[in-house]
PAKOLKE-340645 format. One record per atom (N, C-alpha, C): atom name; x, y, z; residue in one letter. Coordinates in pm, whole numbers. Example, Ala and Ser with C-alpha at 12.3 -4.5 7.8 and 13.67 -1.06 7.14 Angstrom:
// residues 2
atom atom N | east 1319 | north -569 | up 780 | res A
atom atom CA | east 1230 | north -450 | up 780 | res A
atom atom C | east 1320 | north -330 | up 780 | res A
atom atom N | east 1285 | north -225 | up 708 | res S
atom atom CA | east 1367 | north -106 | up 714 | res S
atom atom C | east 1290 | north 3 | up 787 | res S
END
This chain:
// residues 173
atom atom N | east -1611 | north 4065 | up -1975 | res M
atom atom CA | east -1707 | north 3957 | up -1952 | res M
atom atom C | east -1835 | north 4018 | up -1895 | res M
atom atom N | east -1947 | north 3971 | up -1943 | res S
atom atom CA | east -2073 | north 4030 | up -1901 | res S
atom atom C | east -2111 | north 3987 | up -1760 | res S
atom atom N | east -2196 | north 4067 | up -1698 | res E
atom atom CA | east -2247 | north 4039 | up -1565 | res E
atom atom C | east -2320 | north 3905 | up -1563 | res E
atom atom N | east -2395 | north 3877 | up -1670 | res A
atom atom CA | east -2472 | north 3753 | up -1676 | res A
atom atom C | east -2380 | north 3632 | up -1673 | res A
atom atom N | east -2268 | north 3638 | up -1741 | res R
atom atom CA | east -2177 | north 3524 | up -1746 | res R
atom atom C | east -2103 | north 3505 | up -1615 | res R
atom atom N | east -2068 | north 3612 | up -1549 | res T
atom atom CA | east -1993 | north 3598 | up -1424 | res T
atom atom C | east -2077 | north 3538 | up -1314 | res T
atom atom N | east -2206 | north 3550 | up -1319 | res K
atom atom CA | east -2293 | north 3495 | up -1215 | res K
atom atom C | east -2352 | north 3361 | up -1257 | res K
atom atom N | east -2309 | north 3305 | up -1371 | res G
atom atom CA | east -2355 | north 3175 | up -1414 | res G
atom atom C | east -2492 | north 3176 | up -1479 | res G
atom atom N | east -2539 | north 3289 | up -1523 | res L
atom atom CA | east -2669 | north 3299 | up -1588 | res L
atom atom C | east -2655 | north 3257 | up -1733 | res L
atom atom N | east -2731 | north 3157 | up -1774 | res T
atom atom CA | east -2723 | north 3111 | up -1911 | res T
atom atom C | east -2801 | north 3203 | up -2003 | res T
atom atom N | east -2774 | north 3194 | up -2130 | res R
atom atom CA | east -2847 | north 3274 | up -2229 | res R
atom atom C | east -2996 | north 3242 | up -2224 | res R
atom atom N | east -3028 | north 3113 | up -2209 | res R
atom atom CA | east -3169 | north 3072 | up -2202 | res R
atom atom C | east -3239 | north 3135 | up -2082 | res R
atom atom N | east -3171 | north 3137 | up -1967 | res A
atom atom CA | east -3229 | north 3198 | up -1848 | res A
atom atom C | east -3246 | north 3348 | up -1866 | res A
atom atom N | east -3147 | north 3411 | up -1928 | res L
atom atom CA | east -3156 | north 3554 | up -1954 | res L
atom atom C | east -3275 | north 3586 | up -2044 | res L
atom atom N | east -3292 | north 3507 | up -2150 | res L
atom atom CA | east -3404 | north 3530 | up -2241 | res L
atom atom C | east -3537 | north 3505 | up -2172 | res L
atom atom N | east -3544 | north 3402 | up -2088 | res S
atom atom CA | east -3671 | north 3376 | up -2020 | res S
atom atom C | east -3706 | north 3488 | up -1924 | res S
atom atom N | east -3606 | north 3547 | up -1860 | res R
atom atom CA | east -3632 | north 3661 | up -1772 | res R
atom atom C | east -3677 | north 3782 | up -1852 | res R
atom atom N | east -3618 | north 3799 | up -1970 | res A
atom atom CA | east -3659 | north 3910 | up -2057 | res A
atom atom C | east -3804 | north 3892 | up -2101 | res A
atom atom N | east -3842 | north 3767 | up -2128 | res V
atom atom CA | east -3981 | north 3740 | up -2166 | res V
atom atom C | east -4074 | north 3780 | up -2052 | res V
atom atom N | east -4036 | north 3745 | up -1933 | res A
atom atom CA | east -4119 | north 3780 | up -1817 | res A
atom atom C | east -4126 | north 3931 | up -1798 | res A
atom atom N | east -4018 | north 4000 | up -1830 | res A
atom atom CA | east -4016 | north 4145 | up -1815 | res A
atom atom C | east -4094 | north 4214 | up -1926 | res A
atom atom N | east -4109 | north 4148 | up -2041 | res G
atom atom CA | east -4187 | north 4204 | up -2150 | res G
atom atom C | east -4114 | north 4307 | up -2233 | res G
atom atom N | east -3983 | north 4298 | up -2244 | res A
atom atom CA | east -3907 | north 4393 | up -2322 | res A
atom atom C | east -3813 | north 4320 | up -2415 | res A
atom atom N | east -3763 | north 4391 | up -2517 | res L
atom atom CA | east -3661 | north 4332 | up -2602 | res L
atom atom C | east -3541 | north 4298 | up -2517 | res L
atom atom N | east -3484 | north 4186 | up -2542 | res A
atom atom CA | east -3366 | north 4144 | up -2466 | res A
atom atom C | east -3242 | north 4170 | up -2548 | res A
atom atom N | east -3154 | north 4252 | up -2496 | res V
atom atom CA | east -3025 | north 4272 | up -2558 | res V
atom atom C | east -2935 | north 4167 | up -2496 | res V
atom atom N | east -2908 | north 4062 | up -2573 | res T
atom atom CA | east -2842 | north 3945 | up -2517 | res T
atom atom C | east -2691 | north 3953 | up -2525 | res T
atom atom N | east -2638 | north 4055 | up -2583 | res G
atom atom CA | east -2494 | north 4065 | up -2598 | res G
atom atom C | east -2447 | north 3983 | up -2716 | res G
atom atom N | east -2323 | north 3990 | up -2743 | res V
atom atom CA | east -2260 | north 3919 | up -2853 | res V
atom atom C | east -2334 | north 3943 | up -2984 | res V
atom atom N | east -2390 | north 4060 | up -3000 | res G
atom atom CA | east -2449 | north 4098 | up -3127 | res G
atom atom C | east -2589 | north 4052 | up -3155 | res G
atom atom N | east -2669 | north 4023 | up -3055 | res F
atom atom CA | east -2806 | north 3978 | up -3078 | res F
atom atom C | east -2906 | north 4061 | up -3000 | res F
atom atom N | east -3022 | north 4082 | up -3062 | res V
atom atom CA | east -3138 | north 4139 | up -2995 | res V
atom atom C | east -3249 | north 4036 | up -3014 | res V
atom atom N | east -3311 | north 3991 | up -2906 | res A
atom atom CA | east -3411 | north 3885 | up -2913 | res A
atom atom C | east -3546 | north 3938 | up -2871 | res A
atom atom N | east -3649 | north 3871 | up -2920 | res A
atom atom CA | east -3786 | north 3909 | up -2888 | res A
atom atom C | east -3833 | north 3836 | up -2764 | res A
atom atom N | east -3910 | north 3904 | up -2680 | res P
atom atom CA | east -3963 | north 3838 | up -2562 | res P
atom atom C | east -4087 | north 3754 | up -2590 | res P
atom atom N | east -4159 | north 3786 | up -2699 | res D
atom atom CA | east -4289 | north 3726 | up -2722 | res D
atom atom C | east -4293 | north 3633 | up -2843 | res D
atom atom N | east -4180 | north 3605 | up -2903 | res A
atom atom CA | east -4180 | north 3521 | up -3022 | res A
atom atom C | east -4041 | north 3460 | up -3039 | res A
atom atom N | east -4033 | north 3366 | up -3128 | res A
atom atom CA | east -3906 | north 3299 | up -3151 | res A
atom atom C | east -3831 | north 3366 | up -3266 | res A
atom atom N | east -3769 | north 3478 | up -3238 | res W
atom atom CA | east -3685 | north 3544 | up -3337 | res W
atom atom C | east -3578 | north 3625 | up -3266 | res W
atom atom N | east -3475 | north 3649 | up -3338 | res A
atom atom CA | east -3366 | north 3734 | up -3291 | res A
atom atom C | east -3303 | north 3797 | up -3413 | res A
atom atom N | east -3239 | north 3908 | up -3396 | res V
atom atom CA | east -3168 | north 3973 | up -3506 | res V
atom atom C | east -3023 | north 3992 | up -3464 | res V
atom atom N | east -2934 | north 3953 | up -3553 | res Q
atom atom CA | east -2792 | north 3968 | up -3525 | res Q
atom atom C | east -2744 | north 4100 | up -3583 | res Q
atom atom N | east -2663 | north 4171 | up -3508 | res V
atom atom CA | east -2607 | north 4297 | up -3556 | res V
atom atom C | east -2456 | north 4284 | up -3566 | res V
atom atom N | east -2400 | north 4353 | up -3664 | res T
atom atom CA | east -2256 | north 4347 | up -3685 | res T
atom atom C | east -2191 | north 4486 | up -3685 | res T
atom atom N | east -2254 | north 4583 | up -3747 | res A
atom atom CA | east -2194 | north 4717 | up -3759 | res A
atom atom C | east -2245 | north 4814 | up -3654 | res A
atom atom N | east -2363 | north 4788 | up -3599 | res I
atom atom CA | east -2419 | north 4874 | up -3494 | res I
atom atom C | east -2432 | north 4792 | up -3366 | res I
atom atom N | east -2456 | north 4859 | up -3255 | res S
atom atom CA | east -2466 | north 4788 | up -3127 | res S
atom atom C | east -2607 | north 4731 | up -3107 | res S
atom atom N | east -2617 | north 4642 | up -3010 | res E
atom atom CA | east -2748 | north 4585 | up -2977 | res E
atom atom C | east -2843 | north 4694 | up -2928 | res E
atom atom N | east -2790 | north 4787 | up -2850 | res H
atom atom CA | east -2873 | north 4898 | up -2801 | res H
atom atom C | east -2924 | north 4982 | up -2918 | res H
atom atom N | east -2839 | north 5007 | up -3015 | res Q
atom atom CA | east -2881 | north 5086 | up -3131 | res Q
atom atom C | east -2989 | north 5013 | up -3210 | res Q
atom atom N | east -2976 | north 4881 | up -3226 | res M
atom atom CA | east -3079 | north 4805 | up -3298 | res M
atom atom C | east -3210 | north 4806 | up -3219 | res M
atom atom N | east -3204 | north 4787 | up -3088 | res A
atom atom CA | east -3326 | north 4790 | up -3006 | res A
atom atom C | east -3392 | north 4927 | up -3014 | res A
atom atom N | east -3311 | north 5033 | up -3019 | res T
atom atom CA | east -3366 | north 5168 | up -3030 | res T
atom atom C | east -3428 | north 5190 | up -3167 | res T
atom atom N | east -3363 | north 5141 | up -3273 | res L
atom atom CA | east -3422 | north 5150 | up -3408 | res L
atom atom C | east -3556 | north 5077 | up -3414 | res L
atom atom N | east -3564 | north 4961 | up -3350 | res L
atom atom CA | east -3690 | north 4887 | up -3347 | res L
atom atom C | east -3800 | north 4968 | up -3278 | res L
atom atom N | east -3767 | north 5027 | up -3164 | res Q
atom atom CA | east -3866 | north 5106 | up -3092 | res Q
atom atom C | east -3905 | north 5230 | up -3173 | res Q
atom atom N | east -3806 | north 5293 | up -3235 | res M
atom atom CA | east -3833 | north 5410 | up -3318 | res M
atom atom C | east -3925 | north 5374 | up -3434 | res M
atom atom N | east -3899 | north 5259 | up -3498 | res A
atom atom CA | east -3983 | north 5214 | up -3609 | res A
atom atom C | east -4126 | north 5193 | up -3563 | res A
atom atom N | east -4143 | north 5132 | up -3446 | res R
atom atom CA | east -4278 | north 5111 | up -3392 | res R
atom atom C | east -4346 | north 5243 | up -3361 | res R
atom atom N | east -4270 | north 5341 | up -3317 | res D
atom atom CA | east -4328 | north 5470 | up -3284 | res D
atom atom C | east -4364 | north 5551 | up -3408 | res D
atom atom N | east -4288 | north 5535 | up -3516 | res I
atom atom CA | east -4317 | north 5607 | up -3640 | res I
atom atom C | east -4437 | north 5546 | up -3710 | res I
atom atom N | east -4439 | north 5414 | up -3723 | res Y
atom atom CA | east -4549 | north 5343 | up -3787 | res Y
atom atom C | east -4606 | north 5241 | up -3688 | res Y
atom atom N | east -4691 | north 5286 | up -3596 | res P
atom atom CA | east -4742 | north 5195 | up -3492 | res P
atom atom C | east -4855 | north 5106 | up -3543 | res P
atom atom N | east -4829 | north 4978 | up -3543 | res H
atom atom CA | east -4931 | north 4879 | up -3578 | res H
atom atom C | east -4927 | north 4771 | up -3473 | res H
atom atom N | east -5026 | north 4765 | up -3390 | res D
atom atom CA | east -5029 | north 4666 | up -3282 | res D
atom atom C | east -5035 | north 4524 | up -3334 | res D
atom atom N | east -5089 | north 4505 | up -3453 | res R
atom atom CA | east -5106 | north 4370 | up -3507 | res R
atom atom C | east -4981 | north 4319 | up -3579 | res R
atom atom N | east -4879 | north 4402 | up -3593 | res I
atom atom CA | east -4756 | north 4359 | up -3659 | res I
atom atom C | east -4650 | north 4332 | up -3554 | res I
atom atom N | east -4591 | north 4213 | up -3562 | res G
atom atom CA | east -4490 | north 4174 | up -3465 | res G
atom atom C | east -4358 | north 4247 | up -3485 | res G
atom atom N | east -4278 | north 4249 | up -3379 | res D
atom atom CA | east -4149 | north 4316 | up -3383 | res D
atom atom C | east -4056 | north 4259 | up -3489 | res D
atom atom N | east -4070 | north 4132 | up -3522 | res R
atom atom CA | east -3978 | north 4073 | up -3620 | res R
atom atom C | east -3989 | north 4140 | up -3756 | res R
atom atom N | east -4107 | north 4190 | up -3792 | res Y
atom atom CA | east -4122 | north 4259 | up -3919 | res Y
atom atom C | east -4055 | north 4396 | up -3914 | res Y
atom atom N | east -4062 | north 4461 | up -3799 | res Y
atom atom CA | east -3991 | north 4587 | up -3782 | res Y
atom atom C | east -3841 | north 4563 | up -3784 | res Y
atom atom N | east -3796 | north 4451 | up -3726 | res A
atom atom CA | east -3654 | north 4418 | up -3726 | res A
atom atom C | east -3603 | north 4397 | up -3869 | res A
atom atom N | east -3682 | north 4331 | up -3951 | res I
atom atom CA | east -3645 | north 4312 | up -4091 | res I
atom atom C | east -3636 | north 4447 | up -4160 | res I
atom atom N | east -3729 | north 4536 | up -4129 | res A
atom atom CA | east -3733 | north 4668 | up -4193 | res A
atom atom C | east -3612 | north 4755 | up -4157 | res A
atom atom N | east -3561 | north 4744 | up -4035 | res V
atom atom CA | east -3449 | north 4830 | up -3995 | res V
atom atom C | east -3314 | north 4759 | up -4003 | res V
atom atom N | east -3313 | north 4632 | up -4035 | res K
atom atom CA | east -3188 | north 4557 | up -4044 | res K
atom atom C | east -3094 | north 4619 | up -4149 | res K
atom atom N | east -3147 | north 4684 | up -4248 | res G
atom atom CA | east -3067 | north 4748 | up -4351 | res G
atom atom C | east -2975 | north 4858 | up -4300 | res G
atom atom N | east -2997 | north 4907 | up -4180 | res Y
atom atom CA | east -2911 | north 5011 | up -4122 | res Y
atom atom C | east -2793 | north 4952 | up -4048 | res Y
atom atom N | east -2784 | north 4820 | up -4043 | res D
atom atom CA | east -2671 | north 4753 | up -3979 | res D
atom atom C | east -2560 | north 4731 | up -4082 | res D
atom atom N | east -2509 | north 4840 | up -4134 | res T
atom atom CA | east -2400 | north 4835 | up -4232 | res T
atom atom C | east -2291 | north 4934 | up -4190 | res T
atom atom N | east -2168 | north 4909 | up -4232 | res P
atom atom CA | east -2062 | north 5005 | up -4199 | res P
atom atom C | east -2091 | north 5145 | up -4255 | res P
atom atom N | east -2160 | north 5153 | up -4367 | res E
atom atom CA | east -2193 | north 5282 | up -4427 | res E
atom atom C | east -2294 | north 5360 | up -4344 | res E
atom atom N | east -2385 | north 5291 | up -4277 | res S
atom atom CA | east -2488 | north 5356 | up -4198 | res S
atom atom C | east -2453 | north 5370 | up -4050 | res S
atom atom N | east -2347 | north 5305 | up -4007 | res A
atom atom CA | east -2316 | north 5298 | up -3863 | res A
atom atom C | east -2299 | north 5434 | up -3799 | res A
atom atom N | east -2229 | north 5526 | up -3864 | res A
atom atom CA | east -2206 | north 5659 | up -3806 | res A
atom atom C | east -2337 | north 5737 | up -3795 | res A
atom atom N | east -2420 | north 5731 | up -3900 | res M
atom atom CA | east -2548 | north 5801 | up -3897 | res M
atom atom C | east -2637 | north 5745 | up -3786 | res M
atom atom N | east -2641 | north 5613 | up -3774 | res V
atom atom CA | east -2723 | north 5549 | up -3672 | res V
atom atom C | east -2673 | north 5586 | up -3533 | res V
atom atom N | east -2540 | north 5580 | up -3513 | res A
atom atom CA | east -2483 | north 5613 | up -3382 | res A
atom atom C | east -2516 | north 5756 | up -3342 | res A
atom atom N | east -2504 | north 5848 | up -3435 | res E
atom atom CA | east -2534 | north 5989 | up -3407 | res E
atom atom C | east -2682 | north 6009 | up -3378 | res E
atom atom N | east -2768 | north 5946 | up -3458 | res G
atom atom CA | east -2912 | north 5961 | up -3439 | res G
atom atom C | east -2960 | north 5900 | up -3308 | res G
atom atom N | east -2911 | north 5782 | up -3275 | res I
atom atom CA | east -2950 | north 5716 | up -3150 | res I
atom atom C | east -2898 | north 5795 | up -3030 | res I
atom atom N | east -2777 | north 5850 | up -3043 | res A
atom atom CA | east -2723 | north 5934 | up -2935 | res A
atom atom C | east -2813 | north 6055 | up -2911 | res A
atom atom N | east -2864 | north 6114 | up -3018 | res A
atom atom CA | east -2955 | north 6229 | up -3004 | res A
atom atom C | east -3087 | north 6187 | up -2939 | res A
atom atom N | east -3140 | north 6070 | up -2977 | res L
atom atom CA | east -3263 | north 6020 | up -2915 | res L
atom atom C | east -3241 | north 5995 | up -2766 | res L
atom atom N | east -3130 | north 5930 | up -2733 | res D
atom atom CA | east -3101 | north 5901 | up -2593 | res D
atom atom C | east -3078 | north 6028 | up -2512 | res D
atom atom N | east -3011 | north 6127 | up -2572 | res A
atom atom CA | east -2987 | north 6254 | up -2502 | res A
atom atom C | east -3119 | north 6325 | up -2472 | res A
atom atom N | east -3211 | north 6322 | up -2568 | res A
atom atom CA | east -3342 | north 6384 | up -2547 | res A
atom atom C | east -3419 | north 6309 | up -2438 | res A
atom atom N | east -3408 | north 6177 | up -2437 | res A
atom atom CA | east -3476 | north 6099 | up -2333 | res A
atom atom C | east -3415 | north 6127 | up -2196 | res A
atom atom N | east -3283 | north 6140 | up -2190 | res Q
atom atom CA | east -3216 | north 6169 | up -2063 | res Q
atom atom C | east -3254 | north 6308 | up -2013 | res Q
atom atom N | east -3271 | north 6402 | up -2105 | res A
atom atom CA | east -3314 | north 6536 | up -2066 | res A
atom atom C | east -3455 | north 6534 | up -2006 | res A
atom atom N | east -3533 | north 6433 | up -2046 | res A
atom atom CA | east -3668 | north 6417 | up -1991 | res A
atom atom C | east -3670 | north 6328 | up -1868 | res A
atom atom N | east -3552 | north 6288 | up -1819 | res G
atom atom CA | east -3544 | north 6212 | up -1696 | res G
atom atom C | east -3544 | north 6061 | up -1712 | res G
atom atom N | east -3517 | north 6010 | up -1831 | res H
atom atom CA | east -3515 | north 5866 | up -1854 | res H
atom atom C | east -3373 | north 5820 | up -1885 | res H
atom atom N | east -3347 | north 5692 | up -1869 | res A
atom atom CA | east -3213 | north 5639 | up -1895 | res A
atom atom C | east -3177 | north 5648 | up -2043 | res A
atom atom N | east -3272 | north 5615 | up -2129 | res D
atom atom CA | east -3252 | north 5622 | up -2274 | res D
atom atom C | east -3389 | north 5617 | up -2343 | res D
atom atom N | east -3389 | north 5625 | up -2474 | res Y
atom atom CA | east -3512 | north 5629 | up -2552 | res Y
atom atom C | east -3597 | north 5504 | up -2531 | res Y
atom atom N | east -3533 | north 5388 | up -2534 | res V
atom atom CA | east -3606 | north 5262 | up -2523 | res V
atom atom C | east -3674 | north 5248 | up -2387 | res V
atom atom N | east -3614 | north 5303 | up -2283 | res S
atom atom CA | east -3670 | north 5287 | up -2149 | res S
atom atom C | east -3786 | north 5382 | up -2119 | res S
atom atom N | east -3817 | north 5472 | up -2211 | res M
atom atom CA | east -3932 | north 5561 | up -2192 | res M
atom atom C | east -4060 | north 5480 | up -2203 | res M
atom atom N | east -4139 | north 5479 | up -2100 | res G
atom atom CA | east -4257 | north 5394 | up -2095 | res G
atom atom C | east -4375 | north 5441 | up -2179 | res G
atom atom N | east -4390 | north 5571 | up -2193 | res W
atom atom CA | east -4508 | north 5622 | up -2263 | res W
atom atom C | east -4477 | north 5653 | up -2408 | res W
atom atom N | east -4558 | north 5598 | up -2497 | res E
atom atom CA | east -4541 | north 5622 | up -2640 | res E
atom atom C | east -4551 | north 5770 | up -2672 | res E
atom atom N | east -4640 | north 5841 | up -2607 | res A
atom atom CA | east -4657 | north 5984 | up -2633 | res A
atom atom C | east -4529 | north 6062 | up -2605 | res A
atom atom N | east -4454 | north 6021 | up -2501 | res D
atom atom CA | east -4327 | north 6088 | up -2470 | res D
atom atom C | east -4223 | north 6062 | up -2577 | res D
atom atom N | east -4219 | north 5938 | up -2627 | res R
atom atom CA | east -4124 | north 5906 | up -2734 | res R
atom atom C | east -4161 | north 5978 | up -2863 | res R
atom atom N | east -4290 | north 5984 | up -2893 | res V
atom atom CA | east -4335 | north 6052 | up -3014 | res V
atom atom C | east -4303 | north 6201 | up -3007 | res V
atom atom N | east -4312 | north 6260 | up -2891 | res A
atom atom CA | east -4276 | north 6402 | up -2875 | res A
atom atom C | east -4130 | north 6424 | up -2910 | res A
atom atom N | east -4044 | north 6334 | up -2870 | res I
atom atom CA | east -3903 | north 6344 | up -2907 | res I
atom atom C | east -3886 | north 6329 | up -3057 | res I
atom atom N | east -3957 | north 6235 | up -3116 | res L
atom atom CA | east -3947 | north 6215 | up -3261 | res L
atom atom C | east -3998 | north 6338 | up -3338 | res L
atom atom N | east -4102 | north 6401 | up -3288 | res R
atom atom CA | east -4153 | north 6522 | up -3354 | res R
atom atom C | east -4050 | north 6634 | up -3354 | res R
atom atom N | east -3974 | north 6643 | up -3246 | res D
atom atom CA | east -3868 | north 6744 | up -3241 | res D
atom atom C | east -3757 | north 6714 | up -3339 | res D
atom atom N | east -3740 | north 6587 | up -3376 | res M
atom atom CA | east -3633 | north 6545 | up -3467 | res M
atom atom C | east -3680 | north 6523 | up -3610 | res M
atom atom N | east -3809 | north 6539 | up -3637 | res Q
atom atom CA | east -3864 | north 6494 | up -3763 | res Q
atom atom C | east -3809 | north 6562 | up -3887 | res Q
atom atom N | east -3750 | north 6679 | up -3874 | res D
atom atom CA | east -3694 | north 6746 | up -3991 | res D
atom atom C | east -3547 | north 6709 | up -4015 | res D
atom atom N | east -3489 | north 6633 | up -3925 | res G
atom atom CA | east -3348 | north 6595 | up -3936 | res G
atom atom C | east -3327 | north 6481 | up -4035 | res G
atom atom N | east -3204 | north 6469 | up -4081 | res A
atom atom CA | east -3167 | north 6367 | up -4180 | res A
atom atom C | east -3185 | north 6225 | up -4127 | res A
atom atom N | east -3150 | north 6202 | up -4000 | res F
atom atom CA | east -3162 | north 6068 | up -3943 | res F
atom atom C | east -3308 | north 6023 | up -3942 | res F
atom atom N | east -3396 | north 6105 | up -3890 | res F
atom atom CA | east -3538 | north 6069 | up -3884 | res F
atom atom C | east -3592 | north 6046 | up -4025 | res F
atom atom N | east -3564 | north 6136 | up -4117 | res Q
atom atom CA | east -3617 | north 6123 | up -4253 | res Q
atom atom C | east -3564 | north 5999 | up -4323 | res Q
atom atom N | east -3439 | north 5964 | up -4299 | res T
atom atom CA | east -3382 | north 5844 | up -4359 | res T
atom atom C | east -3450 | north 5719 | up -4306 | res T
atom atom N | east -3466 | north 5711 | up -4175 | res V
atom atom CA | east -3531 | north 5593 | up -4115 | res V
atom atom C | east -3677 | north 5587 | up -4156 | res V
atom atom N | east -3748 | north 5697 | up -4149 | res R
atom atom CA | east -3890 | north 5699 | up -4187 | res R
atom atom C | east -3908 | north 5657 | up -4333 | res R
atom atom N | east -3826 | north 5712 | up -4420 | res G
atom atom CA | east -3836 | north 5678 | up -4562 | res G
atom atom C | east -3805 | north 5532 | up -4589 | res G
atom atom N | east -3706 | north 5478 | up -4520 | res G
atom atom CA | east -3671 | north 5338 | up -4537 | res G
atom atom C | east -3778 | north 5244 | up -4484 | res G
atom atom N | east -3850 | north 5288 | up -4383 | res L
atom atom CA | east -3957 | north 5204 | up -4327 | res L
atom atom C | east -4074 | north 5189 | up -4422 | res L
atom atom N | east -4099 | north 5288 | up -4504 | res V
atom atom CA | east -4212 | north 5280 | up -4597 | res V
atom atom C | east -4200 | north 5155 | up -4683 | res V
atom atom N | east -4082 | north 5134 | up -4739 | res T
atom atom CA | east -4064 | north 5015 | up -4821 | res T
atom atom C | east -4020 | north 4895 | up -4739 | res T
atom atom N | east -3935 | north 4918 | up -4639 | res G
atom atom CA | east -3884 | north 4807 | up -4560 | res G
atom atom C | east -3991 | north 4733 | up -4483 | res G
atom atom N | east -4092 | north 4803 | up -4436 | res L
atom atom CA | east -4199 | north 4741 | up -4359 | res L
atom atom C | east -4314 | north 4696 | up -4448 | res L
atom atom N | east -4361 | north 4784 | up -4533 | res Y
atom atom CA | east -4483 | north 4756 | up -4608 | res Y
atom atom C | east -4461 | north 4672 | up -4734 | res Y
atom atom N | east -4337 | north 4648 | up -4775 | res N
atom atom CA | east -4311 | north 4559 | up -4888 | res N
atom atom C | east -4290 | north 4415 | up -4846 | res N
atom atom N | east -4310 | north 4384 | up -4722 | res Q
atom atom CA | east -4298 | north 4246 | up -4675 | res Q
atom atom C | east -4430 | north 4174 | up -4700 | res Q
atom atom N | east -4426 | north 4074 | up -4784 | res K
atom atom CA | east -4549 | north 4003 | up -4820 | res K
atom atom C | east -4621 | north 3941 | up -4701 | res K
atom atom N | east -4545 | north 3911 | up -4595 | res E
atom atom CA | east -4606 | north 3849 | up -4477 | res E
atom atom C | east -4699 | north 3946 | up -4402 | res E
atom atom N | east -4679 | north 4077 | up -4417 | res V
atom atom CA | east -4766 | north 4172 | up -4346 | res V
atom atom C | east -4887 | north 4213 | up -4430 | res V
atom atom N | east -4886 | north 4185 | up -4557 | res W
atom atom CA | east -4998 | north 4226 | up -4642 | res W
atom atom C | east -5133 | north 4173 | up -4596 | res W
atom atom N | east -5145 | north 4045 | up -4559 | res P
atom atom CA | east -5277 | north 3997 | up -4514 | res P
atom atom C | east -5328 | north 4069 | up -4389 | res P
atom atom N | east -5238 | north 4118 | up -4306 | res I
atom atom CA | east -5279 | north 4190 | up -4186 | res I
atom atom C | east -5358 | north 4315 | up -4224 | res I
atom atom N | east -5319 | north 4377 | up -4335 | res F
atom atom CA | east -5387 | north 4498 | up -4381 | res F
atom atom C | east -5497 | north 4469 | up -4483 | res F
atom atom N | east -5518 | north 4342 | up -4519 | res G
atom atom CA | east -5620 | north 4307 | up -4616 | res G
atom atom C | east -5576 | north 4328 | up -4760 | res G
atom atom N | east -5448 | north 4347 | up -4782 | res Y
atom atom CA | east -5396 | north 4367 | up -4918 | res Y
atom atom C | east -5362 | north 4231 | up -4977 | res Y
atom atom N | east -5414 | north 4204 | up -5093 | res E
atom atom CA | east -5394 | north 4074 | up -5157 | res E
atom atom C | east -5271 | north 4071 | up -5246 | res E
atom atom N | east -5203 | north 4180 | up -5261 | res G
atom atom CA | east -5086 | north 4184 | up -5348 | res G
atom atom C | east -5119 | north 4238 | up -5485 | res G
atom atom N | east -5018 | north 4237 | up -5568 | res E
atom atom CA | east -5039 | north 4287 | up -5704 | res E
atom atom C | east -5139 | north 4198 | up -5778 | res E
atom atom N | east -5206 | north 4253 | up -5876 | res S
atom atom CA | east -5313 | north 4178 | up -5942 | res S
atom atom C | east -5280 | north 4138 | up -6084 | res S
atom atom N | east -5176 | north 4193 | up -6143 | res F
atom atom CA | east -5146 | north 4166 | up -6283 | res F
atom atom C | east -5128 | north 4017 | up -6310 | res F
atom atom N | east -5050 | north 3951 | up -6226 | res S
atom atom CA | east -5023 | north 3808 | up -6248 | res S
atom atom C | east -5147 | north 3722 | up -6229 | res S
atom atom N | east -5252 | north 3778 | up -6168 | res Q
atom atom CA | east -5375 | north 3703 | up -6144 | res Q
atom atom C | east -5490 | north 3751 | up -6232 | res Q
atom atom N | east -5459 | north 3824 | up -6336 | res G
atom atom CA | east -5560 | north 3867 | up -6431 | res G
atom atom C | east -5624 | north 4000 | up -6400 | res G
atom atom N | east -5571 | north 4075 | up -6308 | res G
atom atom CA | east -5625 | north 4206 | up -6276 | res G
atom atom C | east -5730 | north 4201 | up -6168 | res G
atom atom N | east -5786 | north 4318 | up -6138 | res Y
atom atom CA | east -5885 | north 4329 | up -6030 | res Y
atom atom C | east -6029 | north 4309 | up -6078 | res Y
atom atom N | east -6056 | north 4325 | up -6207 | res I
atom atom CA | east -6195 | north 4322 | up -6256 | res I
atom atom C | east -6267 | north 4194 | up -6217 | res I
atom atom N | east -6201 | north 4080 | up -6233 | res D
atom atom CA | east -6266 | north 3952 | up -6203 | res D
atom atom C | east -6229 | north 3900 | up -6064 | res D
atom atom N | east -6172 | north 3983 | up -5981 | res R
atom atom CA | east -6130 | north 3939 | up -5848 | res R
atom atom C | east -6194 | north 4023 | up -5738 | res R
atom atom N | east -6316 | north 4062 | up -5753 | res G
atom atom CA | east -6387 | north 4131 | up -5647 | res G
atom atom C | east -6388 | north 4282 | up -5659 | res G
atom atom N | east -6342 | north 4335 | up -5770 | res F
atom atom CA | east -6339 | north 4479 | up -5789 | res F
atom atom C | east -6481 | north 4537 | up -5786 | res F
atom atom N | east -6576 | north 4464 | up -5842 | res D
atom atom CA | east -6711 | north 4516 | up -5855 | res D
atom atom C | east -6812 | north 4442 | up -5768 | res D
atom atom N | east -6769 | north 4386 | up -5656 | res D
atom atom CA | east -6862 | north 4309 | up -5574 | res D
atom atom C | east -6923 | north 4386 | up -5457 | res D
atom atom N | east -6915 | north 4518 | up -5460 | res I
atom atom CA | east -6979 | north 4594 | up -5354 | res I
atom atom C | east -7131 | north 4593 | up -5375 | res I
atom atom N | east -7203 | north 4576 | up -5269 | res D
atom atom CA | east -7349 | north 4567 | up -5283 | res D
atom atom C | east -7421 | north 4685 | up -5219 | res D
atom atom N | east -7348 | north 4780 | up -5169 | res W
atom atom CA | east -7412 | north 4893 | up -5103 | res W
atom atom C | east -7434 | north 5013 | up -5194 | res W
atom atom N | east -7394 | north 5002 | up -5319 | res L
atom atom CA | east -7418 | north 5113 | up -5413 | res L
atom atom C | east -7545 | north 5099 | up -5489 | res L
END
């Protein structure tokens, strides 16, 4: 039984405290919730800590301040499978061990992005890092909801191509 349940703390109270703290809330029972928005991701094959670490890792690999955590959660949700569980567990253990060697409790608790990125640089040639980085390219940037953030209007074929849609409207040439 969790500490929160034994002291009578409700899930709602736990989430509200996490919002005040400004960090991802690992709510137990297979959920990771956002402090700043109404979303949560359920995990089945990996732990809540592993999902929270994957989210932080994704943000550190492709940092976009204008993209919410829920889009990163969608991008890394594909690693919550029995087939990926061992690779994720091993990779997260390595991240946490490197963070502990630097004097932190784990990777997620490292406050400075530069410190986390230094750990990722040391791991960048490994299979875990390359798998996650490669999956993020499509998992994050193929989400139609993030395209407007980058000014991308989507594919043009279905709309008649780019020629009549602003391709030649530059006036500085």
